[in-house]
C-alpha beads as a LAMMPS data file, in Angstrom:
LAMMPS data file: protein, C-alpha beads

439 atoms
438 bonds

1 atom types
1 bond types

-500.0 500.0 xlo xhi
-500.0 500.0 ylo yhi
-500.0 500.0 zlo zhi

Masses

1 110.0

Atoms # bond

1 1 1 -137.631 -262.852 308.043
2 1 1 -137.511 -265.993 307.072
3 1 1 -139.756 -269.338 308.358
4 1 1 -139.420 -272.356 306.945
5 1 1 -141.705 -275.543 307.755
6 1 1 -140.227 -278.890 307.597
7 1 1 -142.906 -282.129 307.272
8 1 1 -145.149 -279.293 305.450
9 1 1 -147.715 -282.215 304.235
10 1 1 -149.110 -282.166 307.706
11 1 1 -151.222 -279.802 306.212
12 1 1 -153.833 -279.172 309.268
13 1 1 -150.550 -278.217 311.413
14 1 1 -148.961 -276.679 308.519
15 1 1 -152.336 -274.363 308.910
16 1 1 -152.458 -273.942 312.595
17 1 1 -148.854 -272.721 312.915
18 1 1 -148.430 -270.595 309.824
19 1 1 -152.221 -269.545 310.292
20 1 1 -151.154 -268.016 313.948
21 1 1 -147.820 -266.085 311.784
22 1 1 -150.282 -264.243 309.683
23 1 1 -152.343 -262.934 312.178
24 1 1 -149.576 -262.041 314.096
25 1 1 -148.469 -258.320 313.248
26 1 1 -144.403 -258.736 313.142
27 1 1 -144.877 -261.868 310.991
28 1 1 -146.978 -261.204 308.533
29 1 1 -144.661 -260.263 305.529
30 1 1 -142.203 -263.429 306.164
31 1 1 -140.939 -265.103 303.453
32 1 1 -142.858 -268.640 303.836
33 1 1 -140.821 -271.723 302.434
34 1 1 -142.673 -275.060 302.697
35 1 1 -140.911 -278.288 302.170
36 1 1 -141.740 -282.093 302.297
37 1 1 -140.963 -284.896 300.433
38 1 1 -144.227 -286.158 299.368
39 1 1 -144.988 -284.038 296.216
40 1 1 -148.697 -284.192 296.526
41 1 1 -149.189 -283.516 300.727
42 1 1 -146.507 -280.466 299.247
43 1 1 -148.638 -279.293 296.817
44 1 1 -151.974 -279.607 298.684
45 1 1 -150.182 -277.442 301.779
46 1 1 -149.218 -274.687 299.361
47 1 1 -152.910 -274.829 298.023
48 1 1 -154.055 -274.264 301.964
49 1 1 -151.012 -271.811 302.785
50 1 1 -151.418 -269.522 299.553
51 1 1 -155.485 -269.199 299.965
52 1 1 -154.931 -268.540 303.966
53 1 1 -152.286 -265.961 302.814
54 1 1 -154.417 -264.161 300.441
55 1 1 -158.079 -264.533 302.580
56 1 1 -156.475 -263.484 305.943
57 1 1 -153.090 -261.758 304.905
58 1 1 -153.793 -259.762 302.090
59 1 1 -151.264 -261.841 300.598
60 1 1 -148.383 -259.851 302.665
61 1 1 -146.045 -263.096 303.100
62 1 1 -144.247 -264.890 300.507
63 1 1 -145.152 -268.646 300.215
64 1 1 -142.882 -271.349 298.111
65 1 1 -142.700 -275.176 298.014
66 1 1 -139.478 -277.087 298.556
67 1 1 -139.628 -280.846 296.961
68 1 1 -137.370 -283.705 298.262
69 1 1 -133.791 -283.935 299.710
70 1 1 -132.173 -282.399 296.820
71 1 1 -133.872 -278.952 297.824
72 1 1 -133.652 -278.958 301.259
73 1 1 -130.782 -276.509 301.447
74 1 1 -132.897 -273.873 299.167
75 1 1 -136.093 -274.555 301.466
76 1 1 -133.709 -274.018 304.508
77 1 1 -131.428 -270.966 303.218
78 1 1 -131.434 -267.757 305.034
79 1 1 -134.317 -268.678 307.476
80 1 1 -134.514 -267.275 310.860
81 1 1 -137.256 -270.015 312.111
82 1 1 -137.354 -273.367 311.352
83 1 1 -140.649 -275.521 312.121
84 1 1 -140.101 -279.348 312.376
85 1 1 -143.164 -281.445 312.353
86 1 1 -142.191 -284.485 310.216
87 1 1 -142.969 -287.897 310.792
88 1 1 -140.022 -290.173 309.480
89 1 1 -142.146 -293.938 308.171
90 1 1 -145.374 -292.363 308.924
91 1 1 -148.055 -294.330 309.701
92 1 1 -147.498 -296.966 307.023
93 1 1 -145.354 -299.211 307.595
94 1 1 -143.737 -297.806 310.244
95 1 1 -146.015 -296.853 312.829
96 1 1 -147.785 -300.505 312.042
97 1 1 -144.700 -301.867 312.919
98 1 1 -143.676 -300.293 316.150
99 1 1 -147.064 -301.749 317.017
100 1 1 -147.701 -305.201 315.436
101 1 1 -144.195 -306.802 315.962
102 1 1 -143.958 -305.698 320.156
103 1 1 -147.474 -307.711 320.256
104 1 1 -145.746 -311.172 318.911
105 1 1 -144.042 -310.700 322.127
106 1 1 -146.981 -310.101 323.912
107 1 1 -146.432 -306.497 324.449
108 1 1 -149.213 -304.036 324.235
109 1 1 -148.637 -300.321 323.962
110 1 1 -151.333 -297.471 323.573
111 1 1 -149.748 -294.306 321.808
112 1 1 -145.966 -295.694 321.466
113 1 1 -144.533 -292.256 320.036
114 1 1 -142.836 -290.852 323.070
115 1 1 -141.168 -293.605 325.491
116 1 1 -141.615 -297.371 325.449
117 1 1 -140.406 -299.579 322.413
118 1 1 -142.520 -298.037 320.012
119 1 1 -140.930 -294.399 321.219
120 1 1 -137.257 -295.711 321.418
121 1 1 -137.498 -297.081 317.586
122 1 1 -139.363 -293.569 316.606
123 1 1 -136.287 -291.839 317.991
124 1 1 -133.596 -293.977 316.364
125 1 1 -135.564 -293.389 312.816
126 1 1 -135.565 -289.708 313.226
127 1 1 -132.355 -288.651 314.885
128 1 1 -130.570 -289.255 311.640
129 1 1 -132.797 -287.329 309.854
130 1 1 -132.237 -284.285 312.200
131 1 1 -128.927 -284.647 312.090
132 1 1 -129.010 -284.211 307.927
133 1 1 -131.262 -281.193 308.727
134 1 1 -128.341 -279.687 311.167
135 1 1 -125.760 -280.376 308.765
136 1 1 -127.823 -277.959 306.039
137 1 1 -128.741 -275.526 308.918
138 1 1 -125.221 -275.169 310.127
139 1 1 -123.867 -274.536 306.561
140 1 1 -127.063 -272.563 305.262
141 1 1 -128.663 -270.891 308.034
142 1 1 -126.882 -271.492 311.344
143 1 1 -128.268 -268.383 313.287
144 1 1 -131.637 -269.884 312.838
145 1 1 -133.929 -271.366 315.568
146 1 1 -135.030 -274.959 315.227
147 1 1 -138.748 -275.302 316.886
148 1 1 -139.371 -279.227 317.447
149 1 1 -142.906 -280.341 316.926
150 1 1 -141.948 -283.910 316.132
151 1 1 -142.008 -286.873 318.655
152 1 1 -140.375 -288.272 320.252
153 1 1 -139.745 -284.636 321.889
154 1 1 -137.131 -285.540 324.633
155 1 1 -134.931 -287.598 322.397
156 1 1 -135.115 -285.369 319.477
157 1 1 -134.237 -282.058 321.144
158 1 1 -132.301 -283.330 323.936
159 1 1 -130.049 -284.721 320.859
160 1 1 -130.263 -281.543 318.872
161 1 1 -129.203 -279.381 321.692
162 1 1 -126.566 -281.696 322.688
163 1 1 -125.213 -282.954 319.770
164 1 1 -125.362 -280.153 316.970
165 1 1 -124.795 -276.211 317.550
166 1 1 -128.065 -275.524 316.268
167 1 1 -130.440 -273.525 318.351
168 1 1 -133.452 -275.833 319.372
169 1 1 -136.271 -275.642 321.746
170 1 1 -138.938 -278.561 321.842
171 1 1 -142.604 -277.596 321.775
172 1 1 -145.557 -280.013 323.216
173 1 1 -149.381 -279.074 322.961
174 1 1 -150.072 -280.471 326.436
175 1 1 -148.443 -277.947 328.928
176 1 1 -151.210 -274.924 327.776
177 1 1 -154.167 -277.254 328.024
178 1 1 -152.817 -279.231 331.186
179 1 1 -154.283 -276.974 334.281
180 1 1 -157.261 -275.791 333.023
181 1 1 -158.335 -279.485 331.337
182 1 1 -157.951 -281.036 334.903
183 1 1 -159.998 -278.055 336.431
184 1 1 -162.673 -278.466 334.138
185 1 1 -162.872 -282.256 334.426
186 1 1 -163.119 -282.278 338.107
187 1 1 -165.961 -279.382 338.132
188 1 1 -164.040 -277.020 340.158
189 1 1 -164.562 -273.485 339.513
190 1 1 -161.861 -271.448 339.301
191 1 1 -161.116 -267.362 337.828
192 1 1 -158.869 -266.521 335.178
193 1 1 -156.079 -266.077 335.300
194 1 1 -155.107 -268.539 337.780
195 1 1 -151.741 -269.368 338.399
196 1 1 -149.352 -272.044 337.898
197 1 1 -146.304 -273.952 337.762
198 1 1 -145.007 -277.059 335.761
199 1 1 -141.755 -278.765 335.887
200 1 1 -140.435 -281.916 334.521
201 1 1 -140.199 -283.719 331.488
202 1 1 -142.008 -283.897 328.117
203 1 1 -145.302 -285.775 328.628
204 1 1 -144.182 -286.304 332.378
205 1 1 -144.185 -282.791 333.317
206 1 1 -145.723 -282.236 336.806
207 1 1 -148.268 -279.735 338.052
208 1 1 -146.241 -278.698 340.914
209 1 1 -148.564 -275.583 342.183
210 1 1 -152.183 -274.210 340.665
211 1 1 -153.543 -271.134 342.281
212 1 1 -156.616 -269.315 341.730
213 1 1 -157.040 -265.923 340.556
214 1 1 -157.133 -265.288 344.672
215 1 1 -154.432 -267.094 345.681
216 1 1 -156.628 -269.959 347.026
217 1 1 -154.353 -273.051 346.311
218 1 1 -156.470 -275.285 344.597
219 1 1 -154.794 -278.608 344.853
220 1 1 -156.417 -279.595 348.705
221 1 1 -159.610 -279.662 346.149
222 1 1 -158.126 -281.169 343.195
223 1 1 -156.867 -284.302 345.240
224 1 1 -159.935 -284.804 347.328
225 1 1 -161.981 -284.736 343.876
226 1 1 -159.772 -286.926 341.857
227 1 1 -159.849 -289.572 345.071
228 1 1 -163.595 -289.708 344.637
229 1 1 -163.839 -289.888 340.861
230 1 1 -161.451 -293.371 341.654
231 1 1 -163.493 -294.616 344.667
232 1 1 -166.573 -294.432 342.987
233 1 1 -165.498 -296.919 340.497
234 1 1 -166.242 -295.750 337.577
235 1 1 -164.378 -296.996 334.570
236 1 1 -165.431 -295.007 331.233
237 1 1 -163.186 -291.754 332.071
238 1 1 -161.014 -290.801 330.348
239 1 1 -158.369 -289.737 332.909
240 1 1 -158.049 -292.378 335.559
241 1 1 -154.554 -293.304 335.225
242 1 1 -153.403 -289.215 335.782
243 1 1 -155.722 -289.384 338.818
244 1 1 -154.210 -292.170 340.320
245 1 1 -150.495 -290.506 339.940
246 1 1 -152.193 -287.539 341.681
247 1 1 -153.662 -290.409 344.792
248 1 1 -150.306 -292.376 344.800
249 1 1 -147.873 -289.678 344.010
250 1 1 -149.739 -286.182 344.888
251 1 1 -149.460 -284.419 341.569
252 1 1 -151.016 -284.269 338.389
253 1 1 -148.666 -284.850 334.995
254 1 1 -149.052 -282.644 332.166
255 1 1 -149.855 -285.417 329.525
256 1 1 -152.748 -287.846 328.975
257 1 1 -153.488 -290.956 330.233
258 1 1 -153.286 -293.170 327.125
259 1 1 -149.878 -291.667 327.089
260 1 1 -149.072 -292.275 330.457
261 1 1 -150.438 -295.910 330.774
262 1 1 -147.314 -297.069 328.752
263 1 1 -144.875 -294.621 330.132
264 1 1 -144.514 -297.026 333.482
265 1 1 -145.217 -300.606 335.268
266 1 1 -148.578 -300.348 337.261
267 1 1 -151.320 -300.194 334.523
268 1 1 -150.469 -302.587 331.085
269 1 1 -150.176 -305.749 332.885
270 1 1 -150.558 -309.323 331.098
271 1 1 -150.935 -311.116 334.711
272 1 1 -153.684 -308.338 335.739
273 1 1 -155.546 -307.836 332.343
274 1 1 -158.910 -306.737 334.828
275 1 1 -156.749 -302.785 334.836
276 1 1 -156.806 -302.419 330.999
277 1 1 -161.005 -301.698 332.127
278 1 1 -160.417 -300.577 335.660
279 1 1 -158.290 -297.917 334.303
280 1 1 -160.272 -297.566 330.682
281 1 1 -157.151 -298.226 328.853
282 1 1 -157.135 -297.855 325.546
283 1 1 -154.765 -300.374 323.828
284 1 1 -153.654 -299.264 319.983
285 1 1 -154.788 -296.294 320.468
286 1 1 -152.669 -294.496 318.199
287 1 1 -153.390 -297.183 315.142
288 1 1 -156.576 -295.855 315.779
289 1 1 -156.108 -292.488 315.288
290 1 1 -154.000 -292.883 312.375
291 1 1 -156.442 -294.748 310.463
292 1 1 -159.508 -292.035 311.657
293 1 1 -157.145 -289.065 310.797
294 1 1 -156.217 -290.779 307.145
295 1 1 -160.067 -291.116 306.862
296 1 1 -160.841 -287.528 308.220
297 1 1 -158.166 -285.782 305.613
298 1 1 -159.686 -287.481 302.786
299 1 1 -163.291 -286.503 303.940
300 1 1 -162.236 -282.879 304.802
301 1 1 -159.240 -282.063 302.826
302 1 1 -161.327 -280.109 300.039
303 1 1 -162.520 -277.753 303.319
304 1 1 -159.022 -276.817 303.450
305 1 1 -158.139 -276.849 299.860
306 1 1 -161.066 -274.451 299.372
307 1 1 -160.428 -271.032 298.507
308 1 1 -162.566 -269.354 301.346
309 1 1 -160.353 -271.663 303.872
310 1 1 -159.905 -268.752 307.235
311 1 1 -158.445 -269.621 310.427
312 1 1 -158.457 -268.330 314.034
313 1 1 -155.777 -268.208 316.700
314 1 1 -154.323 -271.525 318.076
315 1 1 -152.456 -271.381 321.393
316 1 1 -149.127 -273.218 319.752
317 1 1 -146.082 -271.812 320.880
318 1 1 -144.355 -271.158 317.482
319 1 1 -145.564 -268.104 316.414
320 1 1 -145.453 -266.344 319.777
321 1 1 -141.937 -267.425 319.943
322 1 1 -141.160 -265.818 316.623
323 1 1 -142.970 -262.440 317.817
324 1 1 -140.624 -262.181 321.026
325 1 1 -137.380 -262.813 319.960
326 1 1 -138.286 -260.340 316.885
327 1 1 -140.429 -257.332 318.799
328 1 1 -138.349 -258.151 322.352
329 1 1 -141.942 -258.347 323.892
330 1 1 -141.509 -260.858 326.740
331 1 1 -143.360 -264.433 326.584
332 1 1 -143.420 -267.764 328.868
333 1 1 -143.770 -270.946 327.666
334 1 1 -142.988 -274.293 328.664
335 1 1 -140.163 -275.524 326.791
336 1 1 -138.007 -278.872 326.283
337 1 1 -134.455 -277.789 327.016
338 1 1 -130.980 -279.042 328.499
339 1 1 -131.131 -279.370 332.037
340 1 1 -127.651 -277.759 333.369
341 1 1 -129.038 -277.505 336.597
342 1 1 -132.678 -276.234 335.709
343 1 1 -134.443 -278.985 337.701
344 1 1 -131.125 -280.115 340.061
345 1 1 -132.337 -283.570 340.986
346 1 1 -132.223 -284.615 337.378
347 1 1 -129.282 -285.155 335.292
348 1 1 -127.692 -281.954 333.986
349 1 1 -127.771 -283.583 329.874
350 1 1 -131.366 -284.754 330.226
351 1 1 -133.969 -282.680 328.563
352 1 1 -136.359 -280.990 330.819
353 1 1 -139.751 -279.253 330.230
354 1 1 -139.600 -275.844 332.153
355 1 1 -140.888 -272.420 332.076
356 1 1 -138.572 -270.496 329.472
357 1 1 -138.912 -266.700 329.201
358 1 1 -138.548 -265.442 325.432
359 1 1 -137.450 -262.274 324.143
360 1 1 -134.790 -261.022 322.088
361 1 1 -132.088 -263.144 323.539
362 1 1 -133.601 -266.064 322.430
363 1 1 -135.429 -268.538 324.951
364 1 1 -134.032 -268.383 328.535
365 1 1 -135.285 -271.574 330.660
366 1 1 -136.351 -270.746 334.081
367 1 1 -134.827 -272.413 337.586
368 1 1 -137.422 -274.712 339.307
369 1 1 -134.983 -275.857 342.094
370 1 1 -135.818 -279.880 342.765
371 1 1 -138.901 -281.902 342.638
372 1 1 -140.262 -283.780 344.825
373 1 1 -138.593 -287.266 345.509
374 1 1 -141.448 -289.388 344.220
375 1 1 -141.987 -287.246 340.711
376 1 1 -137.998 -286.634 340.487
377 1 1 -137.990 -291.199 340.888
378 1 1 -140.817 -291.530 338.203
379 1 1 -138.888 -288.764 335.439
380 1 1 -135.796 -290.777 335.691
381 1 1 -137.443 -294.132 334.815
382 1 1 -138.009 -292.586 331.541
383 1 1 -134.705 -290.277 331.515
384 1 1 -132.876 -293.616 331.603
385 1 1 -134.500 -294.774 328.448
386 1 1 -134.053 -291.782 326.935
387 1 1 -130.808 -290.919 327.667
388 1 1 -129.668 -294.691 325.972
389 1 1 -131.619 -294.064 323.134
390 1 1 -129.713 -291.173 322.082
391 1 1 -126.708 -292.478 322.696
392 1 1 -127.763 -295.680 320.630
393 1 1 -128.877 -293.011 317.531
394 1 1 -125.005 -291.337 318.391
395 1 1 -122.854 -294.038 318.629
396 1 1 -124.658 -296.863 316.436
397 1 1 -124.305 -299.556 318.989
398 1 1 -127.000 -301.804 319.039
399 1 1 -126.049 -302.333 322.842
400 1 1 -127.396 -299.457 323.635
401 1 1 -130.363 -299.895 322.031
402 1 1 -131.363 -303.189 324.165
403 1 1 -129.740 -301.415 327.247
404 1 1 -132.440 -298.822 326.725
405 1 1 -135.286 -300.981 326.184
406 1 1 -134.256 -303.079 329.263
407 1 1 -134.831 -300.131 331.422
408 1 1 -138.223 -299.611 330.248
409 1 1 -140.756 -300.149 332.920
410 1 1 -142.786 -301.517 330.151
411 1 1 -140.742 -303.779 328.600
412 1 1 -138.939 -304.984 331.523
413 1 1 -141.763 -306.018 333.577
414 1 1 -143.896 -307.751 330.738
415 1 1 -140.643 -309.723 328.575
416 1 1 -137.563 -311.169 329.805
417 1 1 -134.293 -310.073 328.759
418 1 1 -134.150 -312.185 325.896
419 1 1 -137.251 -311.532 324.878
420 1 1 -136.073 -307.903 324.744
421 1 1 -133.716 -308.177 322.848
422 1 1 -135.038 -310.396 320.391
423 1 1 -137.872 -307.786 319.956
424 1 1 -135.275 -305.519 319.307
425 1 1 -133.514 -307.346 316.996
426 1 1 -136.866 -308.361 315.219
427 1 1 -137.724 -304.098 314.770
428 1 1 -134.280 -303.345 314.111
429 1 1 -134.778 -306.389 310.633
430 1 1 -138.081 -305.216 309.807
431 1 1 -137.510 -301.552 309.983
432 1 1 -135.213 -302.349 307.323
433 1 1 -133.749 -299.536 305.525
434 1 1 -135.680 -296.739 307.924
435 1 1 -132.774 -297.135 310.876
436 1 1 -129.047 -297.190 310.309
437 1 1 -126.703 -299.687 310.562
438 1 1 -125.916 -300.358 313.904
439 1 1 -122.861 -302.525 314.812

Bonds

1 1 1 2
2 1 2 3
3 1 3 4
4 1 4 5
5 1 5 6
6 1 6 7
7 1 7 8
8 1 8 9
9 1 9 10
10 1 10 11
11 1 11 12
12 1 12 13
13 1 13 14
14 1 14 15
15 1 15 16
16 1 16 17
17 1 17 18
18 1 18 19
19 1 19 20
20 1 20 21
21 1 21 22
22 1 22 23
23 1 23 24
24 1 24 25
25 1 25 26
26 1 26 27
27 1 27 28
28 1 28 29
29 1 29 30
30 1 30 31
31 1 31 32
32 1 32 33
33 1 33 34
34 1 34 35
35 1 35 36
36 1 36 37
37 1 37 38
38 1 38 39
39 1 39 40
40 1 40 41
41 1 41 42
42 1 42 43
43 1 43 44
44 1 44 45
45 1 45 46
46 1 46 47
47 1 47 48
48 1 48 49
49 1 49 50
50 1 50 51
51 1 51 52
52 1 52 53
53 1 53 54
54 1 54 55
55 1 55 56
56 1 56 57
57 1 57 58
58 1 58 59
59 1 59 60
60 1 60 61
61 1 61 62
62 1 62 63
63 1 63 64
64 1 64 65
65 1 65 66
66 1 66 67
67 1 67 68
68 1 68 69
69 1 69 70
70 1 70 71
71 1 71 72
72 1 72 73
73 1 73 74
74 1 74 75
75 1 75 76
76 1 76 77
77 1 77 78
78 1 78 79
79 1 79 80
80 1 80 81
81 1 81 82
82 1 82 83
83 1 83 84
84 1 84 85
85 1 85 86
86 1 86 87
87 1 87 88
88 1 88 89
89 1 89 90
90 1 90 91
91 1 91 92
92 1 92 93
93 1 93 94
94 1 94 95
95 1 95 96
96 1 96 97
97 1 97 98
98 1 98 99
99 1 99 100
100 1 100 101
101 1 101 102
102 1 102 103
103 1 103 104
104 1 104 105
105 1 105 106
106 1 106 107
107 1 107 108
108 1 108 109
109 1 109 110
110 1 110 111
111 1 111 112
112 1 112 113
113 1 113 114
114 1 114 115
115 1 115 116
116 1 116 117
117 1 117 118
118 1 118 119
119 1 119 120
120 1 120 121
121 1 121 122
122 1 122 123
123 1 123 124
124 1 124 125
125 1 125 126
126 1 126 127
127 1 127 128
128 1 128 129
129 1 129 130
130 1 130 131
131 1 131 132
132 1 132 133
133 1 133 134
134 1 134 135
135 1 135 136
136 1 136 137
137 1 137 138
138 1 138 139
139 1 139 140
140 1 140 141
141 1 141 142
142 1 142 143
143 1 143 144
144 1 144 145
145 1 145 146
146 1 146 147
147 1 147 148
148 1 148 149
149 1 149 150
150 1 150 151
151 1 151 152
152 1 152 153
153 1 153 154
154 1 154 155
155 1 155 156
156 1 156 157
157 1 157 158
158 1 158 159
159 1 159 160
160 1 160 161
161 1 161 162
162 1 162 163
163 1 163 164
164 1 164 165
165 1 165 166
166 1 166 167
167 1 167 168
168 1 168 169
169 1 169 170
170 1 170 171
171 1 171 172
172 1 172 173
173 1 173 174
174 1 174 175
175 1 175 176
176 1 176 177
177 1 177 178
178 1 178 179
179 1 179 180
180 1 180 181
181 1 181 182
182 1 182 183
183 1 183 184
184 1 184 185
185 1 185 186
186 1 186 187
187 1 187 188
188 1 188 189
189 1 189 190
190 1 190 191
191 1 191 192
192 1 192 193
193 1 193 194
194 1 194 195
195 1 195 196
196 1 196 197
197 1 197 198
198 1 198 199
199 1 199 200
200 1 200 201
201 1 201 202
202 1 202 203
203 1 203 204
204 1 204 205
205 1 205 206
206 1 206 207
207 1 207 208
208 1 208 209
209 1 209 210
210 1 210 211
211 1 211 212
212 1 212 213
213 1 213 214
214 1 214 215
215 1 215 216
216 1 216 217
217 1 217 218
218 1 218 219
219 1 219 220
220 1 220 221
221 1 221 222
222 1 222 223
223 1 223 224
224 1 224 225
225 1 225 226
226 1 226 227
227 1 227 228
228 1 228 229
229 1 229 230
230 1 230 231
231 1 231 232
232 1 232 233
233 1 233 234
234 1 234 235
235 1 235 236
236 1 236 237
237 1 237 238
238 1 238 239
239 1 239 240
240 1 240 241
241 1 241 242
242 1 242 243
243 1 243 244
244 1 244 245
245 1 245 246
246 1 246 247
247 1 247 248
248 1 248 249
249 1 249 250
250 1 250 251
251 1 251 252
252 1 252 253
253 1 253 254
254 1 254 255
255 1 255 256
256 1 256 257
257 1 257 258
258 1 258 259
259 1 259 260
260 1 260 261
261 1 261 262
262 1 262 263
263 1 263 264
264 1 264 265
265 1 265 266
266 1 266 267
267 1 267 268
268 1 268 269
269 1 269 270
270 1 270 271
271 1 271 272
272 1 272 273
273 1 273 274
274 1 274 275
275 1 275 276
276 1 276 277
277 1 277 278
278 1 278 279
279 1 279 280
280 1 280 281
281 1 281 282
282 1 282 283
283 1 283 284
284 1 284 285
285 1 285 286
286 1 286 287
287 1 287 288
288 1 288 289
289 1 289 290
290 1 290 291
291 1 291 292
292 1 292 293
293 1 293 294
294 1 294 295
295 1 295 296
296 1 296 297
297 1 297 298
298 1 298 299
299 1 299 300
300 1 300 301
301 1 301 302
302 1 302 303
303 1 303 304
304 1 304 305
305 1 305 306
306 1 306 307
307 1 307 308
308 1 308 309
309 1 309 310
310 1 310 311
311 1 311 312
312 1 312 313
313 1 313 314
314 1 314 315
315 1 315 316
316 1 316 317
317 1 317 318
318 1 318 319
319 1 319 320
320 1 320 321
321 1 321 322
322 1 322 323
323 1 323 324
324 1 324 325
325 1 325 326
326 1 326 327
327 1 327 328
328 1 328 329
329 1 329 330
330 1 330 331
331 1 331 332
332 1 332 333
333 1 333 334
334 1 334 335
335 1 335 336
336 1 336 337
337 1 337 338
338 1 338 339
339 1 339 340
340 1 340 341
341 1 341 342
342 1 342 343
343 1 343 344
344 1 344 345
345 1 345 346
346 1 346 347
347 1 347 348
348 1 348 349
349 1 349 350
350 1 350 351
351 1 351 352
352 1 352 353
353 1 353 354
354 1 354 355
355 1 355 356
356 1 356 357
357 1 357 358
358 1 358 359
359 1 359 360
360 1 360 361
361 1 361 362
362 1 362 363
363 1 363 364
364 1 364 365
365 1 365 366
366 1 366 367
367 1 367 368
368 1 368 369
369 1 369 370
370 1 370 371
371 1 371 372
372 1 372 373
373 1 373 374
374 1 374 375
375 1 375 376
376 1 376 377
377 1 377 378
378 1 378 379
379 1 379 380
380 1 380 381
381 1 381 382
382 1 382 383
383 1 383 384
384 1 384 385
385 1 385 386
386 1 386 387
387 1 387 388
388 1 388 389
389 1 389 390
390 1 390 391
391 1 391 392
392 1 392 393
393 1 393 394
394 1 394 395
395 1 395 396
396 1 396 397
397 1 397 398
398 1 398 399
399 1 399 400
400 1 400 401
401 1 401 402
402 1 402 403
403 1 403 404
404 1 404 405
405 1 405 406
406 1 406 407
407 1 407 408
408 1 408 409
409 1 409 410
410 1 410 411
411 1 411 412
412 1 412 413
413 1 413 414
414 1 414 415
415 1 415 416
416 1 416 417
417 1 417 418
418 1 418 419
419 1 419 420
420 1 420 421
421 1 421 422
422 1 422 423
423 1 423 424
424 1 424 425
425 1 425 426
426 1 426 427
427 1 427 428
428 1 428 429
429 1 429 430
430 1 430 431
431 1 431 432
432 1 432 433
433 1 433 434
434 1 434 435
435 1 435 436
436 1 436 437
437 1 437 438
438 1 438 439
C-alpha cells in the first residue's frame, strides 16, 4: 500500500496522521511518500517521520520524500491514499493579505480560512492547485482516495467531487470533539458511549440529537445551562456565540465560536461594537495563532526532530478510513461529501457534512432527511457563497467572485455593493500571481 502526504511540511500534522498509520496494524508496512514544495520543511518532516518509523514501527514502513512540482507525479504514482494538508500562500503573504486588505474597507474577521471574504480568496488560490493534483492523479493513481484536510473544506471537497473524477472526502476535526466538548464545558454528567447525530455543512454542522448511555435526551439540560451562561452576563467564556445559537436556533454547532462569529451578520457589526466584548469575539485570531505557531515550531522543532520522537494515536479519521477500506471492518466518520439528497432541504450540489459508513466499498454517506428549517436557512447563507466561489474558480469569471462576496452575510451587512466589488478587486490585485487570471 502507498500513502502520499501532500503538504508534508506541515510537520506536526504529518506526525499525527502518519504516526496513526504506523500504529495501525493493517497499514504499518505502507510505502509513505512525503511531498512538499518547501525543501527545509520537507527535510524536517522526513527526519521526523523516519525517526518515528524506527521508534514505533520497527522500520516496517518505507519513507521517501519528493520536492517540487517536477517530482509531484512521482510522489503520487501508484498511491492508494493521498492525504492533502497544503496551504497555498501560507501565512505570509496570503493570510496577511486576507486580513489586512479587508480592514481597509472596515471589514474585520476572526479566522477567515473557511468562509467570508478570507475563505473565498483562500479557495480561489487553492482550487487551481487541487486541479493540478487531480490531473496528475488521474494519470498515475486514478483509483486513489483523496483525503482532504485543507480549508476551506466545503469549497475544496465540493470542487474535487463535482469537477474531477477523483474519489474524495473532506475531513475536519470538529465533528469528533463537538459533543464531548459541549457537555464538559456545561458540566453535564454523561456516560460513554453517548449517542449523537450530526448533520449540516462543514463548520456549521448541527448536533441534532444527543442521548446519554441510558437513552436520556441531553438536549433539555444543554439548552437550560447554555441559556443560564448567557443570562449570567459572563463575557470571558470562549463559546458564547454557539450558546446563542442554542438559545435562538435551538441547536449547537460543530465548529468553534470564533469561527461562527464571522459566518453570519449577528455578532461582528461596526454599528454595535459592544457585541465584540459581550460575546468575547477574538478579532484577528488566526493571524495571532499563525505567529504563535511559527514561534512554537521554532522553539519545539528539535523535540520533533529528536531521535527519540514518539507518538500516541489521535482521533483523526485518516488512518481509520484507510484501515476500514483495507480490512473491510466498518467504521463511521463525519465526512464532507456531495449532497445528492442526503439532506433533502439543501441543494443537491452542496458539499454537506454527514455520517458516512466506511468499508471495502469506500465511503458511503448516510441519508439524514431534512434539517430543521431554521438550520437549513442558516446553512444556505454559507452554501450560496460556497457554490458561487466554486463557480468562480471553474469559470475564471470575476462576476462570480463579486456575487459570492455580495451574498456573504458579514460582507453584505458591513459593506455597500460598490465597496464589496472594490474590495474584491483590491484582493485580486494584491494576491497577484497567487491567483489565476480572471475575466
